[in-house]
Every structure is written in C-alpha cells, then in structure tokens.
C-alpha positions in Angstrom: 85.7 -50.0 -164.9 85.2 -53.4 -166.7 81.8 -54.9 -165.6 81.0 -57.4 -168.3 83.3 -59.4 -170.6 82.2 -61.2 -173.7 84.6 -64.1 -174.5 85.2 -64.4 -178.2 86.4 -68.0 -177.9 85.6 -71.5 -176.9 87.1 -74.5 -175.1 89.4 -74.5 -172.1 90.6 -71.0 -172.6 87.1 -69.7 -172.5 86.6 -71.6 -169.2 89.9 -70.2 -167.9 88.8 -66.6 -168.7 85.4 -67.1 -167.0 87.1 -68.3 -163.8 89.3 -65.2 -163.8 86.4 -62.9 -164.3 84.4 -64.6 -161.5 87.3 -63.9 -159.1 87.3 -60.3 -160.1 83.5 -59.9 -159.8 83.0 -59.4 -163.5 80.0 -60.8 -165.4 80.7 -63.0 -168.5 79.0 -63.6 -171.8 79.9 -66.8 -173.7 79.5 -66.9 -177.5 79.1 -70.3 -179.1 78.3 -72.0 -182.4 75.4 -74.3 -182.8 77.8 -77.2 -182.4 78.9 -75.9 -179.0 75.6 -75.3 -177.3 76.4 -77.8 -174.5 80.0 -76.8 -174.1 81.3 -76.2 -170.6 82.1 -72.5 -171.2 78.4 -72.0 -172.2 77.2 -73.7 -169.1 79.5 -71.7 -166.8 79.0 -68.2 -168.2 76.5 -65.7 -166.8 75.0 -65.4 -170.3 75.4 -67.1 -173.6 74.7 -66.1 -177.2 74.8 -68.3 -180.3 76.6 -66.5 -183.1 76.5 -68.9 -186.0 76.8 -72.4 -187.4 79.5 -75.1 -186.6 82.1 -73.7 -189.1 84.5 -71.3 -187.5 83.9 -68.8 -190.3 80.2 -68.7 -189.4 80.7 -68.3 -185.7 84.0 -67.8 -183.9 85.4 -65.8 -186.8 82.2 -63.9 -187.6 83.2 -60.4 -186.5 79.8 -58.7 -187.2 77.9 -61.3 -185.2 80.3 -61.2 -182.3 80.4 -57.5 -182.0 76.6 -57.4 -182.3 76.3 -59.9 -179.5 78.6 -57.7 -177.3 76.5 -54.6 -178.0 73.2 -56.4 -177.4 74.4 -57.9 -174.2 75.8 -54.7 -172.9 79.4 -56.1 -172.7 81.9 -53.3 -172.2 84.9 -55.6 -173.1 85.9 -58.5 -175.3 88.5 -61.1 -174.4 89.7 -62.9 -177.5 91.6 -65.8 -175.8 94.0 -67.5 -178.2 93.5 -68.5 -181.8 90.5 -67.4 -183.8 90.4 -63.5 -183.7 93.0 -63.0 -180.9 95.6 -61.5 -183.3 93.3 -59.9 -185.8 94.0 -56.2 -186.0 90.8 -55.5 -187.8 88.8 -57.1 -185.0 90.7 -55.1 -182.4 90.1 -51.8 -184.3 86.4 -52.5 -184.7 86.1 -53.1 -181.0 87.8 -49.7 -180.4 85.5 -48.0 -182.9 82.5 -49.5 -181.0 83.8 -48.3 -177.6 84.4 -51.9 -176.6 87.5 -52.6 -174.6 89.6 -55.2 -176.4 91.6 -57.1 -173.8 94.9 -57.2 -175.6 97.2 -54.7 -177.3 96.2 -52.0 -179.8 95.3 -52.8 -183.4 98.4 -50.9 -184.5 100.7 -53.1 -182.5 99.0 -56.3 -183.6 99.4 -55.2 -187.2 103.1 -54.4 -186.7 104.0 -57.6 -184.9 101.7 -59.8 -187.0 103.7 -58.9 -190.1 106.9 -60.9 -189.4 109.0 -58.8 -191.7 108.0 -55.5 -190.1 108.4 -57.1 -186.6 112.0 -58.1 -187.6 112.8 -54.6 -188.8 111.5 -53.2 -185.4 113.7 -55.6 -183.5 116.8 -54.8 -185.5 116.3 -51.1 -184.8 115.9 -51.9 -181.1 119.1 -54.0 -181.0 117.3 -57.3 -180.3 119.3 -60.2 -181.9 117.5 -61.5 -185.0 118.1 -64.5 -187.3 120.3 -63.7 -190.3 118.2 -63.2 -193.4 116.3 -60.5 -195.3 115.5 -57.2 -193.5 112.0 -57.3 -194.8 109.8 -58.7 -197.6 111.7 -60.3 -200.4 110.2 -59.0 -203.7 111.4 -61.6 -206.2 113.6 -64.6 -206.9 116.5 -62.5 -207.9 116.6 -60.7 -204.6 116.1 -64.1 -202.8 119.2 -65.5 -204.6 121.3 -62.5 -203.4 120.2 -63.1 -199.8 120.8 -66.8 -200.0 124.3 -66.2 -201.3 125.0 -63.9 -198.4 123.6 -66.1 -195.5 124.1 -69.6 -197.1 122.0 -72.7 -197.1 119.9 -74.2 -195.7 117.3 -71.4 -195.3 113.6 -70.9 -194.7 111.1 -69.1 -196.8 108.4 -67.8 -194.4 105.1 -66.1 -194.9 105.1 -62.6 -193.3 101.5 -63.3 -192.1 102.1 -66.9 -191.1 102.0 -68.3 -187.6 101.5 -71.5 -185.6 104.3 -73.2 -187.6 102.5 -72.7 -190.9 103.6 -70.9 -194.0 107.2 -72.2 -193.8 109.3 -73.9 -196.5 112.8 -75.4 -196.0 115.2 -74.8 -198.9 118.5 -76.7 -199.0 120.1 -75.4 -202.2 119.8 -73.0 -205.1 117.7 -75.4 -207.1 115.2 -75.8 -204.3 115.1 -72.0 -203.9 114.1 -71.6 -207.6 111.5 -74.3 -207.3 109.9 -73.1 -204.1 110.0 -69.3 -204.0 106.9 -68.6 -206.1 105.2 -71.6 -204.7 105.7 -70.2 -201.2 104.3 -66.8 -202.2 101.2 -68.4 -203.7 100.7 -70.5 -200.6 101.0 -67.5 -198.4 98.4 -65.7 -200.5 96.0 -68.6 -200.4 96.3 -69.3 -196.7 96.9 -65.9 -195.2 95.6 -63.4 -197.8 99.1 -61.9 -198.1 101.8 -63.2 -200.5 104.7 -61.4 -198.8 107.5 -63.7 -197.8 110.9 -63.2 -196.1 114.0 -65.4 -195.8 115.9 -66.6 -192.7 118.9 -68.8 -192.2 117.8 -72.2 -191.1 119.3 -72.9 -187.7 119.8 -76.5 -186.7 119.8 -78.2 -183.2 117.8 -75.2 -181.8 115.5 -74.9 -178.8 112.3 -72.9 -178.8 112.5 -70.6 -175.8 109.8 -68.0 -175.1 109.6 -65.3 -172.5 106.3 -64.2 -171.0 106.1 -60.4 -171.0 103.6 -58.0 -169.4 103.3 -54.3 -169.9 100.8 -51.7 -168.7 99.5 -48.7 -170.6 101.9 -46.4 -168.6 104.9 -48.1 -170.3 106.0 -50.3 -167.4 107.1 -53.7 -168.7 108.5 -56.9 -167.1 109.1 -60.5 -168.1 108.0 -63.6 -166.1 110.8 -65.9 -167.0 111.0 -68.4 -169.8 109.2 -71.5 -171.1 110.9 -74.2 -173.0 108.6 -75.2 -175.9 111.0 -77.3 -177.9 109.1 -80.6 -177.6 107.3 -80.1 -180.9 105.9 -82.3 -183.6 105.9 -80.6 -187.0 106.1 -77.2 -185.3 103.2 -77.9 -183.0 104.0 -77.8 -179.3 103.2 -80.9 -177.2 105.1 -80.4 -173.9 106.2 -77.2 -172.3 108.2 -76.5 -169.1 109.4 -73.6 -167.0 112.1 -72.9 -166.3 114.1 -74.4 -169.1 116.4 -77.3 -168.1 119.3 -75.7 -170.1 118.9 -72.1 -169.0 121.6 -70.4 -166.9 120.9 -67.4 -164.7 123.2 -65.3 -167.0 121.4 -66.3 -170.2 118.0 -65.8 -168.6 119.0 -62.3 -167.6 120.2 -61.5 -171.2 117.2 -63.0 -172.9 114.7 -61.5 -170.4 116.3 -58.0 -171.0 115.9 -58.5 -174.8 112.3 -59.6 -174.4 111.5 -56.5 -172.4 113.4 -54.3 -174.9 111.3 -55.9 -177.7 108.1 -55.2 -175.8 108.9 -51.5 -175.3 110.3 -51.0 -178.8 106.9 -52.1 -180.3 104.8 -49.9 -178.0 103.2 -53.0 -176.5 100.8 -53.2 -173.6 98.9 -56.1 -172.0 100.2 -59.7 -172.0 102.4 -61.1 -174.8 105.1 -63.6 -175.6 108.5 -63.0 -177.2 109.8 -66.2 -178.9 113.4 -67.0 -179.5 115.5 -69.7 -181.1 118.5 -70.7 -179.0 121.4 -72.6 -180.5 123.5 -75.3 -178.9 126.1 -72.7 -178.0 123.5 -70.5 -176.3 123.3 -67.8 -179.0 119.7 -66.6 -179.2 117.7 -64.9 -181.9 114.2 -63.2 -182.0 111.7 -65.3 -183.9 108.3 -63.6 -183.3 106.1 -61.9 -180.8 102.7 -63.3 -180.0 100.2 -60.6 -179.2 97.9 -62.8 -177.0 97.7 -65.2 -174.2 99.5 -68.4 -174.9 98.2 -72.0 -174.6 101.1 -72.7 -172.3 100.7 -69.8 -169.9 99.8 -72.0 -166.9 103.4 -73.2 -166.4 104.5 -69.6 -165.9 101.6 -69.0 -163.5 102.7 -72.0 -161.5 106.4 -70.9 -161.1 105.6 -67.2 -160.5 102.3 -67.3 -158.6 100.9 -64.6 -160.9 97.5 -65.0 -162.5 98.2 -64.0 -166.0 94.6 -63.8 -167.2 93.6 -61.6 -164.3 96.5 -59.3 -165.2 95.3 -59.1 -168.8 91.9 -57.9 -167.6 93.3 -55.4 -165.1 95.8 -53.9 -167.6 92.9 -53.5 -170.1 91.0 -51.8 -167.3 93.8 -49.2 -167.0 95.5 -50.6 -163.9 99.3 -50.4 -163.5 101.4 -53.5 -163.0 101.5 -54.3 -159.2 105.1 -55.5 -159.4 108.5 -54.6 -160.8 111.1 -56.9 -162.3 112.9 -57.3 -159.0 109.7 -58.7 -157.5 109.5 -61.6 -160.0 110.9 -64.9 -158.7 110.8 -68.3 -160.2 110.0 -71.0 -157.7 110.2 -74.8 -158.4 109.4 -76.4 -161.7 106.3 -76.7 -163.8 105.5 -79.0 -166.8 102.5 -78.9 -169.2 101.2 -81.6 -171.5 98.6 -80.9 -174.2 95.9 -83.6 -174.1 94.6 -83.9 -177.7 91.8 -85.9 -179.3 94.2 -87.6 -181.8 95.6 -91.0 -182.6 99.4 -91.1 -182.5 99.4 -94.6 -183.9 97.8 -93.3 -187.1 99.8 -90.2 -187.8 98.0 -88.2 -185.1 94.7 -88.4 -186.9 92.1 -86.3 -185.1 89.5 -88.2 -183.2 86.1 -87.3 -181.7 83.4 -89.0 -179.8 81.4 -89.1 -176.6 83.1 -88.8 -173.2 81.8 -92.0 -171.7 83.9 -91.8 -168.5 86.2 -89.1 -167.2 88.6 -89.3 -164.2 90.8 -86.2 -163.6 93.9 -86.5 -161.5 94.3 -84.3 -158.4 96.5 -83.7 -155.5 99.2 -81.2 -154.5 100.6 -79.4 -157.6 98.3 -80.9 -160.1 96.1 -78.8 -162.4 93.8 -79.8 -165.3 92.6 -76.9 -167.5 89.9 -78.5 -169.7 86.5 -78.2 -171.2 85.7 -81.9 -170.6 82.9 -83.4 -168.5 81.4 -86.8 -168.5 78.7 -87.0 -171.1 80.2 -84.3 -173.3 80.3 -85.0 -177.1 83.5 -83.7 -178.8 82.8 -81.6 -181.9 84.9 -82.4 -184.9 84.9 -78.8 -186.2 87.7 -77.3 -184.1 91.2 -77.8 -182.8 91.8 -81.2 -181.3 93.0 -80.0 -177.9 90.9 -81.4 -175.0 92.8 -79.8 -172.2 96.1 -79.2 -170.6 97.6 -81.2 -167.7 100.0 -79.1 -165.6 102.1 -80.1 -162.6 104.3 -78.2 -160.2 107.0 -79.5 -157.9 110.1 -78.2 -156.1 112.5 -79.8 -158.6 112.4 -80.8 -162.2 112.9 -84.5 -161.4 110.0 -84.4 -159.0 107.9 -82.6 -161.6 108.6 -85.3 -164.2 107.6 -88.0 -161.8 104.5 -86.1 -160.8 103.5 -85.6 -164.5 103.9 -89.3 -165.2 101.7 -90.2 -162.2 99.1 -87.6 -163.2 99.0 -88.9 -166.8 98.6 -92.4 -165.7 95.6 -91.4 -163.6 93.9 -89.3 -166.3 91.2 -91.4 -167.9 89.2 -90.3 -170.9 87.0 -93.1 -172.2 85.2 -92.9 -175.5 87.6 -90.5 -177.1 90.9 -91.4 -178.7 93.7 -89.4 -177.2 97.5 -89.0 -176.9 98.0 -89.6 -173.2 100.2 -92.7 -173.5 102.3 -91.0 -176.2 102.9 -88.1 -173.8 104.0 -90.5 -171.1 106.5 -91.9 -173.7 107.8 -88.4 -174.3 108.4 -87.3 -170.7 109.8 -90.7 -169.9 112.3 -90.5 -172.8 116.0 -90.2 -172.0 116.1 -86.9 -174.0 113.4 -85.2 -171.9 114.6 -86.6 -168.5 118.2 -85.3 -169.2 116.9 -82.0 -170.7 119.0 -82.8 -173.8 116.2 -82.2 -176.4 115.5 -79.7 -179.1 112.8 -79.0 -181.7 113.7 -82.2 -183.7 113.5 -84.6 -180.8 109.9 -85.8 -181.2 110.5 -86.4 -185.0 113.5 -88.6 -184.1 111.5 -90.5 -181.5 108.7 -91.1 -184.1 111.1 -91.8 -186.9 109.8 -88.9 -189.0 
C-alpha cells in the first residue's frame, strides 16, 4: 500500500498531485529549491525538503538528493509529475533499486519509448500507422540521401532523444539536407547527450491529436478519448480542447484502437499519451508516446469525469482499472488555456515579478490549476507557465464563450502574462470554426 508520496516536481502539477493524494488519504512530501521555499506546493504538503539551489540541475534534476530525501522521509513512492525527471529511465530504475515505487511506467518502457527511432520500430511491428521515413537511426549522410529520395522533400531531421518540440530541423531540398545533417547530429549530442537522428516526411496542414491512455499492471488498457493540441506556437502548445472539433466517431474509434494497440505493444502500464499527426484528409500517423502525465490532462478529466492523477497512483499501487473501454463516455466539451508569464508583444519574452493582486474566475464549469497566490514572487529559473484555465460546457460554442468570460475575469497584476493573447486566439475565426492546424498561430502572429 502507498502511504507517503514524495513529489519530484514543482508548480501547479505538484499542487495537483498533493490534492489527489489528500483525497486518497496519502501523506505528501514536497521537494523544493532554495528559490521555491515559499511556493504553494511547499506550503500545502505534509512535509517539505530543500534539495538544492535555484538551478534545476542542482535541485529538481538532482537524482541523489531527491532519492536521499525520499529515503530520509520514509516515502515509499515518488511521483515525477511532468518535465524534469518524469521521463528519465535512469531515475525510474534507481527508484526501483531503492525499493521506491515510481508512479509511472517501468524504466525499460521509458527507455524504449524515449528513443523515438526504437518507438517507431515498435509501432511498425504492431501495425500502428507511422510517418514515412527511416525505420530507425540514420547513420550517415549517404543513408539520409537514400531515404530522402524515397520519401521526397520536405522532410524533418529529428533527434531520437528529443522532445517538447526540440531537436527538429526542417529540410526542403538536397542542399539543405547536406548542410543540416551533421549539424542536427551535433545539436542532438549537445542538448540530449545522444547524437542519434532519424528522418520523417514533413506533413503539411496537420493537426496534433493525442489520445490519453491508461493501463494497469495486469495488461488491461483503455483510452479516454482525444485532445486536439494543434494550437501551437513554435511547437509549444497554448490551447487544448477535448473532444476535437474535427473528429468523427469513426475516426475516433480507429485512432483510439491504434492508441491502445501502441500501449499494449510497448508493455506499458500507468498513464500515458499517444500522439498522432492527422492530415486534412484524416489520415493519421503515430508521432510519439509520452510516458507521463500531460500538462493538458484536465480537459480529459472534465469530459470523462475520471481523475487521472488518482488513477496513476492507484495503478502504481497495484490496483486494476475500475472500468473497461465500454464504460468510457465523453460528455460535453472542455478547453484549456495555458497562462504563461510572458510578453506576446515582445516575442513572448519570459517575465517575472511579484503577484500584487490576483483574482481567479469561478462558477459552474470553471477550473484554475495554478501555483499562484497573492504576494507570491515568480522565480525566473523555471518554465514560464503560471497555471492552466480550464472550462467545461455542454457544447463547444458554449465552452468557447465560457473561456472568453473566464479569461476576461482572470486578473494577475504585477506579472506580465499572455491572457489577452489567449482571448485573441479563442476568438479567432479559425478557432471558432475549428478550422485550425499546427501553423495557425504562426499565421495569426505573422511568423
């Protein structure tokens, strides 16, 4: 039985995990850096431990200090949240070696799916549609040219260990391939510690559709429907919704089945996300599988009524899924906007500051997952996300209207933010009609 969980993260996801643990009667331990001593997750947890200085490498990425904190506090489990060490196979294995329950999949599965080339090979064997390209790591430029001749231009060179929209280079012709191949390998080595790259056909006018999956250790797996995450700026998600405005029941059934097949083929358990690219003619292709909770998980919770973080903990505790696929039903429509400390008028430059005044919207179907409180000082050492505003309504049009109202009511004084830009996005013709793709924000911003 899980009795005490150490949360190896910070910010709103740490607060979210603490709330789930409270409802399950589980004690919590918050780790923090010296810069986060007054963070909300530290205040809310039953215990807290400082694990290092402000830099992530000294604290939230410091595996020895984190594991030592867990052992010293008597924590039997660690929840990694998202980002930081959440998809670090070494961390998961060290937890296992120390008899600490890692709330996520096994180290072997994280390693398999974290290597994009190996993940693609696994999906090809399982019969899951994949983007045309190399079957694995591309060894040299000569091999890259052969693949390019077969699939055609434009194409992408991608780091096998990349993620979060990073480690990607667009190549439009043979000259650009020659100029960029070794550069891409060197960048992959520098940023990810692995110079392996693979090649994929660059698909245009695509939507980023991901399926939330869940599997227990007994091998039972289900999907919880899709999220449309196509509202992206430079591969960073800004607005997500569920269900997708362009998803038919037939396509959802096909993609959901493929997502479950991908989950089972990789030997996955716990909560994960299978990400697809969908073309204008509704052809879909496996992109990657994230082996952690996603930032945008609340929209799925709103339309399914399932507490995904609680399920993570219960699966890690050896519990079987309490529902089958036939029990999953999507009700109404949910939208999430990421509230960031950034200045859209100056190329989204990160901002910081002291929260002088905070007013949070409320009412039926409005949820704000955040670490903010009045008087809080925003550290400049970490990701700029301040929180997530989520709304639910019976229809998509009602959800859009509710989100606009909620954004207009959200006030964060003292810290520059992107609230008005988000209102512009959800009020755009493209979003209101559902006729948007991964390039829409760039077009709106003229990028």
